[in-house]
GUPAGU-413778 format. One record per residue: residue in one letter; x, y, z of N, C-alpha, C in turn. Coordinates in Angstrom, 3 decimals. Layout:
A | X | Y | Z | X | Y | Z | X | Y | Z;
...
//
This chain:
M | 275.602 | -58.763 | 130.926 | 275.605 | -59.710 | 132.013 | 276.582 | -59.266 | 133.107;
K | 277.792 | -58.812 | 132.710 | 278.772 | -58.359 | 133.691 | 278.230 | -57.173 | 134.478;
T | 277.507 | -56.278 | 133.794 | 276.931 | -55.114 | 134.466 | 275.897 | -55.566 | 135.497;
L | 275.084 | -56.542 | 135.138 | 274.065 | -57.059 | 136.051 | 274.711 | -57.704 | 137.271;
L | 275.770 | -58.488 | 137.072 | 276.472 | -59.111 | 138.187 | 277.135 | -58.066 | 139.067;
A | 277.726 | -57.038 | 138.474 | 278.360 | -55.964 | 139.249 | 277.317 | -55.217 | 140.073;
L | 276.155 | -54.961 | 139.471 | 275.078 | -54.284 | 140.188 | 274.585 | -55.144 | 141.347;
A | 274.414 | -56.432 | 141.131 | 273.955 | -57.344 | 142.187 | 274.967 | -57.400 | 143.327;
A | 276.255 | -57.444 | 142.986 | 277.289 | -57.470 | 144.019 | 277.294 | -56.182 | 144.819;
T | 277.144 | -55.051 | 144.150 | 277.111 | -53.754 | 144.830 | 275.912 | -53.665 | 145.763;
L | 274.745 | -54.100 | 145.297 | 273.548 | -54.054 | 146.132 | 273.661 | -54.971 | 147.335;
S | 274.301 | -56.114 | 147.177 | 274.429 | -57.035 | 148.305 | 275.326 | -56.438 | 149.382;
L | 276.298 | -55.620 | 149.016 | 277.152 | -54.967 | 149.999 | 276.426 | -53.834 | 150.706;
A | 275.429 | -53.259 | 150.064 | 274.709 | -52.123 | 150.634 | 273.602 | -52.541 | 151.587;
V | 273.254 | -53.821 | 151.638 | 272.171 | -54.280 | 152.498 | 272.659 | -54.299 | 153.941;
P | 271.972 | -53.617 | 154.866 | 272.396 | -53.603 | 156.259 | 272.156 | -54.951 | 156.922;
A | 272.760 | -55.120 | 158.104 | 272.507 | -56.333 | 158.861 | 271.011 | -56.423 | 159.126;
F | 270.485 | -57.634 | 159.156 | 269.044 | -57.805 | 159.290 | 268.644 | -57.906 | 160.747;
A | 267.435 | -57.502 | 161.038 | 266.924 | -57.571 | 162.405 | 266.613 | -59.021 | 162.763;
A | 266.785 | -59.320 | 164.031 | 266.448 | -60.656 | 164.514 | 264.961 | -60.894 | 164.311;
D | 264.604 | -62.080 | 163.888 | 263.194 | -62.369 | 163.703 | 262.759 | -63.600 | 164.466;
S | 263.673 | -64.219 | 165.178 | 263.356 | -65.401 | 165.963 | 264.266 | -65.438 | 167.184;
L | 263.715 | -65.868 | 168.307 | 264.539 | -65.975 | 169.513 | 265.661 | -66.991 | 169.324;
A | 265.458 | -67.954 | 168.450 | 266.510 | -68.939 | 168.183 | 267.762 | -68.268 | 167.622;
D | 267.587 | -67.130 | 166.936 | 268.714 | -66.403 | 166.349 | 269.652 | -65.824 | 167.408;
I | 269.138 | -65.621 | 168.608 | 269.955 | -65.002 | 169.668 | 270.017 | -65.886 | 170.916;
A | 269.876 | -67.195 | 170.727 | 269.906 | -68.144 | 171.847 | 271.230 | -68.092 | 172.608;
W | 272.285 | -67.586 | 171.983 | 273.588 | -67.498 | 172.637 | 273.581 | -66.562 | 173.848;
I | 272.544 | -65.753 | 174.016 | 272.444 | -64.863 | 175.182 | 272.083 | -65.649 | 176.440;
Q | 271.371 | -66.768 | 176.279 | 270.894 | -67.482 | 177.461 | 272.042 | -67.970 | 178.335;
G | 271.773 | -68.037 | 179.648 | 272.762 | -68.487 | 180.620 | 272.901 | -67.476 | 181.734;
Q | 273.816 | -67.761 | 182.643 | 274.091 | -66.821 | 183.726 | 275.474 | -66.220 | 183.495;
W | 275.544 | -64.885 | 183.572 | 276.737 | -64.123 | 183.229 | 277.081 | -63.171 | 184.368;
R | 278.388 | -62.949 | 184.618 | 278.801 | -62.050 | 185.694 | 279.935 | -61.142 | 185.218;
A | 279.799 | -59.865 | 185.595 | 280.837 | -58.871 | 185.276 | 281.170 | -58.105 | 186.549;
T | 282.455 | -57.863 | 186.764 | 282.897 | -57.022 | 187.878 | 283.409 | -55.717 | 187.286;
Q | 282.792 | -54.610 | 187.695 | 283.143 | -53.291 | 187.183 | 284.389 | -52.750 | 187.881;
A | 284.992 | -51.746 | 187.291 | 286.194 | -51.125 | 187.857 | 285.941 | -50.577 | 189.259;
D | 284.714 | -50.133 | 189.536 | 284.392 | -49.576 | 190.860 | 284.029 | -50.660 | 191.876;
G | 284.144 | -51.941 | 191.474 | 283.865 | -53.044 | 192.377 | 282.441 | -53.578 | 192.305;
A | 281.553 | -52.904 | 191.608 | 280.183 | -53.390 | 191.468 | 280.190 | -54.720 | 190.710;
V | 279.354 | -55.642 | 191.165 | 279.229 | -56.938 | 190.504 | 277.846 | -57.017 | 189.880;
V | 277.823 | -57.258 | 188.574 | 276.573 | -57.336 | 187.828 | 276.395 | -58.771 | 187.348;
T | 275.255 | -59.356 | 187.674 | 274.925 | -60.706 | 187.229 | 273.669 | -60.635 | 186.380;
E | 273.752 | -61.154 | 185.160 | 272.585 | -61.250 | 184.283 | 272.287 | -62.720 | 184.068;
T | 271.021 | -63.066 | 184.192 | 270.585 | -64.437 | 183.962 | 269.482 | -64.416 | 182.919;
W | 269.681 | -65.187 | 181.852 | 268.697 | -65.314 | 180.776 | 268.278 | -66.767 | 180.678;
L | 266.978 | -67.021 | 180.858 | 266.450 | -68.369 | 180.710 | 266.277 | -68.693 | 179.237;
P | 266.266 | -69.989 | 178.896 | 266.045 | -70.353 | 177.496 | 264.678 | -69.863 | 177.011;
A | 264.611 | -69.545 | 175.746 | 263.351 | -69.092 | 175.149 | 262.354 | -70.235 | 175.138;
E | 261.134 | -69.906 | 175.528 | 260.046 | -70.874 | 175.499 | 258.756 | -70.086 | 175.370;
G | 257.879 | -70.523 | 174.490 | 256.599 | -69.843 | 174.326 | 256.731 | -68.423 | 173.800;
G | 257.808 | -68.158 | 173.049 | 257.987 | -66.839 | 172.443 | 258.589 | -65.790 | 173.349;
V | 259.104 | -66.203 | 174.515 | 259.716 | -65.230 | 175.422 | 260.985 | -65.805 | 176.063;
M | 261.993 | -64.955 | 176.210 | 263.232 | -65.285 | 176.904 | 263.327 | -64.331 | 178.101;
P | 262.952 | -64.801 | 179.308 | 262.986 | -63.904 | 180.467 | 264.395 | -63.737 | 181.016;
G | 264.650 | -62.550 | 181.565 | 265.952 | -62.272 | 182.144 | 265.841 | -61.407 | 183.388;
I | 266.885 | -61.460 | 184.196 | 266.973 | -60.621 | 185.386 | 268.422 | -60.187 | 185.536;
S | 268.605 | -58.957 | 185.957 | 269.943 | -58.417 | 186.202 | 269.997 | -57.937 | 187.641;
R | 271.055 | -58.340 | 188.343 | 271.261 | -57.879 | 189.717 | 272.619 | -57.193 | 189.789;
T | 272.617 | -55.990 | 190.331 | 273.857 | -55.251 | 190.551 | 274.054 | -55.105 | 192.052;
V | 275.224 | -55.503 | 192.545 | 275.556 | -55.337 | 193.954 | 276.722 | -54.364 | 194.021;
E | 276.468 | -53.244 | 194.689 | 277.472 | -52.181 | 194.803 | 277.453 | -51.647 | 196.228;
D | 278.618 | -51.618 | 196.867 | 278.734 | -51.163 | 198.253 | 277.776 | -51.920 | 199.170;
G | 277.631 | -53.224 | 198.935 | 276.794 | -54.059 | 199.780 | 275.304 | -53.935 | 199.548;
K | 274.893 | -53.127 | 198.579 | 273.470 | -52.945 | 198.294 | 273.162 | -53.468 | 196.899;
G | 272.031 | -54.159 | 196.801 | 271.647 | -54.728 | 195.516 | 270.461 | -54.018 | 194.896;
R | 270.443 | -54.011 | 193.592 | 269.275 | -53.530 | 192.845 | 269.036 | -54.502 | 191.690;
V | 267.764 | -54.581 | 191.291 | 267.356 | -55.589 | 190.317 | 266.652 | -54.929 | 189.147;
E | 266.894 | -55.469 | 187.969 | 266.206 | -55.052 | 186.748 | 265.615 | -56.307 | 186.114;
F | 264.347 | -56.246 | 185.769 | 263.691 | -57.361 | 185.095 | 263.684 | -57.081 | 183.597;
M | 263.944 | -58.125 | 182.817 | 264.049 | -57.967 | 181.367 | 263.369 | -59.133 | 180.679;
R | 263.025 | -58.916 | 179.435 | 262.553 | -60.023 | 178.611 | 262.866 | -59.686 | 177.154;
I | 263.099 | -60.733 | 176.402 | 263.222 | -60.597 | 174.955 | 262.127 | -61.482 | 174.386;
D | 261.268 | -60.888 | 173.572 | 260.189 | -61.683 | 173.018 | 259.951 | -61.352 | 171.555;
E | 259.203 | -62.228 | 170.922 | 258.864 | -62.057 | 169.520 | 257.568 | -61.257 | 169.450;
K | 257.618 | -60.154 | 168.713 | 256.433 | -59.309 | 168.547 | 256.299 | -58.961 | 167.075;
G | 255.231 | -59.399 | 166.469 | 254.964 | -59.047 | 165.085 | 256.082 | -59.391 | 164.125;
G | 256.715 | -60.548 | 164.302 | 257.788 | -60.963 | 163.406 | 259.131 | -60.338 | 163.708;
Q | 259.218 | -59.582 | 164.804 | 260.495 | -58.994 | 165.219 | 260.793 | -59.385 | 166.656;
I | 262.025 | -59.164 | 167.054 | 262.448 | -59.409 | 168.423 | 262.447 | -58.071 | 169.150;
A | 261.951 | -58.083 | 170.386 | 261.919 | -56.862 | 171.191 | 262.493 | -57.145 | 172.572;
F | 263.291 | -56.218 | 173.074 | 263.881 | -56.270 | 174.410 | 263.100 | -55.289 | 175.276;
T | 262.599 | -55.757 | 176.409 | 261.867 | -54.887 | 177.329 | 262.549 | -54.931 | 178.681;
A | 262.780 | -53.746 | 179.267 | 263.404 | -53.630 | 180.586 | 262.445 | -52.944 | 181.543;
I | 262.427 | -53.442 | 182.780 | 261.685 | -52.797 | 183.855 | 262.707 | -52.465 | 184.924;
V | 262.991 | -51.173 | 185.068 | 264.010 | -50.699 | 185.999 | 263.326 | -49.961 | 187.144;
G | 263.548 | -50.453 | 188.362 | 262.943 | -49.804 | 189.517 | 261.433 | -49.773 | 189.408;
R | 260.864 | -48.619 | 189.698 | 259.405 | -48.467 | 189.632 | 258.955 | -47.798 | 188.340;
N | 259.863 | -47.728 | 187.389 | 259.531 | -47.129 | 186.097 | 258.682 | -48.090 | 185.267;
P | 257.881 | -47.552 | 184.359 | 257.115 | -48.436 | 183.475 | 258.060 | -49.178 | 182.526;
P | 257.617 | -50.299 | 181.981 | 258.461 | -51.052 | 181.040 | 258.858 | -50.193 | 179.839;
T | 260.086 | -50.385 | 179.381 | 260.576 | -49.701 | 178.180 | 260.979 | -50.773 | 177.173;
T | 260.457 | -50.667 | 175.960 | 260.706 | -51.669 | 174.927 | 261.608 | -51.099 | 173.838;
F | 262.553 | -51.921 | 173.408 | 263.502 | -51.606 | 172.343 | 263.352 | -52.703 | 171.288;
V | 263.216 | -52.332 | 170.030 | 263.011 | -53.288 | 168.947 | 264.347 | -53.582 | 168.265;
A | 264.566 | -54.843 | 167.897 | 265.802 | -55.222 | 167.198 | 265.870 | -54.495 | 165.862;
K | 266.929 | -53.715 | 165.671 | 267.121 | -52.972 | 164.425 | 268.167 | -53.611 | 163.530;
S | 269.092 | -54.342 | 164.132 | 270.089 | -55.036 | 163.320 | 270.563 | -56.270 | 164.080;
R | 271.031 | -57.240 | 163.305 | 271.550 | -58.464 | 163.903 | 272.542 | -59.101 | 162.956;
T | 273.603 | -59.619 | 163.536 | 274.508 | -60.505 | 162.818 | 274.479 | -61.824 | 163.583;
A | 275.306 | -62.764 | 163.208 | 275.346 | -64.039 | 163.923 | 275.797 | -63.851 | 165.366;
D | 276.551 | -62.770 | 165.638 | 277.137 | -62.568 | 166.960 | 276.712 | -61.277 | 167.656;
E | 275.758 | -60.539 | 167.104 | 275.372 | -59.275 | 167.731 | 273.924 | -58.939 | 167.406;
V | 273.247 | -58.358 | 168.397 | 271.907 | -57.830 | 168.166 | 271.849 | -56.436 | 168.790;
V | 271.271 | -55.497 | 168.044 | 271.123 | -54.118 | 168.497 | 269.635 | -53.804 | 168.582;
F | 269.188 | -53.485 | 169.798 | 267.805 | -53.090 | 170.041 | 267.763 | -51.576 | 170.144;
E | 266.697 | -50.955 | 169.624 | 266.657 | -49.495 | 169.588 | 265.273 | -48.953 | 169.928;
N | 265.282 | -47.835 | 170.651 | 264.077 | -47.064 | 170.956 | 264.507 | -45.604 | 170.964;
T | 264.393 | -44.927 | 169.829 | 264.882 | -43.551 | 169.701 | 264.048 | -42.558 | 170.505;
A | 262.851 | -42.956 | 170.940 | 262.003 | -42.057 | 171.731 | 262.372 | -42.071 | 173.213;
H | 263.197 | -43.028 | 173.640 | 263.573 | -43.139 | 175.051 | 264.666 | -42.127 | 175.385;
D | 264.653 | -41.617 | 176.625 | 265.649 | -40.609 | 176.994 | 267.069 | -41.187 | 176.989;
F | 267.345 | -42.180 | 177.792 | 268.630 | -42.878 | 177.788 | 268.407 | -44.227 | 178.443;
P | 268.919 | -45.269 | 177.827 | 269.608 | -45.321 | 176.540 | 268.607 | -45.373 | 175.386;
Q | 269.121 | -45.181 | 174.195 | 268.304 | -45.390 | 173.000 | 268.621 | -46.738 | 172.338;
R | 269.771 | -47.308 | 172.689 | 270.164 | -48.598 | 172.134 | 270.664 | -49.526 | 173.241;
V | 270.296 | -50.803 | 173.112 | 270.785 | -51.878 | 173.977 | 271.433 | -52.886 | 173.044;
I | 272.687 | -53.222 | 173.317 | 273.470 | -54.043 | 172.401 | 274.007 | -55.263 | 173.139;
Y | 273.813 | -56.429 | 172.556 | 274.424 | -57.662 | 173.057 | 275.278 | -58.234 | 171.945;
R | 276.498 | -58.680 | 172.327 | 277.428 | -59.232 | 171.343 | 278.121 | -60.450 | 171.954;
R | 278.225 | -61.492 | 171.165 | 278.983 | -62.671 | 171.586 | 280.451 | -62.377 | 171.316;
C | 281.244 | -62.393 | 172.380 | 282.681 | -62.090 | 172.285 | 283.457 | -63.342 | 172.670;
G | 283.557 | -64.284 | 171.758 | 284.204 | -65.552 | 172.085 | 283.395 | -66.264 | 173.154;
E | 284.014 | -66.533 | 174.298 | 283.330 | -67.187 | 175.415 | 282.620 | -66.190 | 176.321;
Q | 282.772 | -64.917 | 176.059 | 282.165 | -63.875 | 176.885 | 280.920 | -63.301 | 176.213;
L | 280.126 | -62.619 | 177.025 | 278.980 | -61.871 | 176.522 | 279.273 | -60.404 | 176.755;
C | 279.309 | -59.628 | 175.695 | 279.543 | -58.191 | 175.800 | 278.200 | -57.489 | 175.664;
A | 277.965 | -56.529 | 176.529 | 276.713 | -55.781 | 176.489 | 277.031 | -54.303 | 176.588;
A | 276.166 | -53.495 | 176.008 | 276.350 | -52.047 | 176.070 | 274.997 | -51.372 | 175.968;
I | 274.931 | -50.199 | 176.565 | 273.803 | -49.306 | 176.331 | 274.407 | -48.004 | 175.842;
E | 273.701 | -47.331 | 174.946 | 274.230 | -46.082 | 174.426 | 273.104 | -45.192 | 173.942;
G | 273.451 | -43.924 | 173.807 | 272.488 | -42.963 | 173.300 | 272.937 | -41.553 | 173.611;
M | 272.138 | -40.622 | 173.169 | 272.443 | -39.211 | 173.383 | 271.992 | -38.793 | 174.782;
M | 272.886 | -38.078 | 175.473 | 272.580 | -37.526 | 176.774 | 273.237 | -36.158 | 176.848;
N | 272.430 | -35.139 | 177.092 | 272.934 | -33.763 | 177.140 | 273.682 | -33.381 | 175.864;
G | 273.152 | -33.849 | 174.724 | 273.727 | -33.479 | 173.443 | 274.967 | -34.241 | 173.035;
K | 275.373 | -35.255 | 173.814 | 276.548 | -36.026 | 173.405 | 276.296 | -37.521 | 173.569;
L | 276.957 | -38.301 | 172.733 | 276.791 | -39.746 | 172.744 | 277.467 | -40.323 | 173.986;
E | 276.702 | -41.047 | 174.777 | 277.220 | -41.719 | 175.968 | 277.087 | -43.220 | 175.768;
R | 278.010 | -43.973 | 176.374 | 277.996 | -45.434 | 176.232 | 278.504 | -46.071 | 177.521;
M | 277.823 | -47.111 | 177.943 | 278.263 | -47.909 | 179.083 | 278.408 | -49.343 | 178.598;
E | 279.472 | -50.030 | 179.062 | 279.756 | -51.380 | 178.579 | 279.986 | -52.352 | 179.724;
W | 279.628 | -53.611 | 179.480 | 279.872 | -54.693 | 180.422 | 280.437 | -55.868 | 179.645;
I | 281.421 | -56.544 | 180.234 | 281.965 | -57.773 | 179.652 | 281.709 | -58.861 | 180.667;
Y | 280.815 | -59.774 | 180.302 | 280.385 | -60.828 | 181.206 | 281.131 | -62.129 | 180.955;
E | 281.453 | -62.808 | 182.051 | 281.985 | -64.171 | 182.004 | 280.826 | -65.118 | 182.284;
R | 280.808 | -66.244 | 181.605 | 279.750 | -67.215 | 181.836 | 279.930 | -67.859 | 183.210;
V | 278.856 | -67.860 | 183.998 | 278.857 | -68.541 | 185.286 | 278.306 | -69.955 | 185.095;
R | 277.233 | -70.045 | 184.298 | 276.673 | -71.352 | 183.915 | 275.778 | -71.197 | 182.718;
//
């Protein structure tokens, strides 16, 4: 019996974080968030509440008086959560949730050039976001720390 309990405990530690399977699991992303970068760029992300299986989002970056927009959505696809970004005139790129905890979700698309991962994490009252992946043979990462606007 002790061996069985020890084996069960060991296996439970080896199980990775589970992928998000419902938009309700990541509802903490919704709202309007703003980050000011070291170079003065202001990034605002707005996520509407999930409804009908989709959580739409938009990101606006204003740098040197010029703005650019990225359209995003997180939706349920085949029992998993997927993050899709439309940047500029590029076709949509989808990243599937590979891991999730109560405070973090990691979306991944290893076939994409950069990034291969999109990460959102609840950091107390802030929303932390990052993109990362291999670029020119080395791991690159960009991070944003957002304050809630509303």
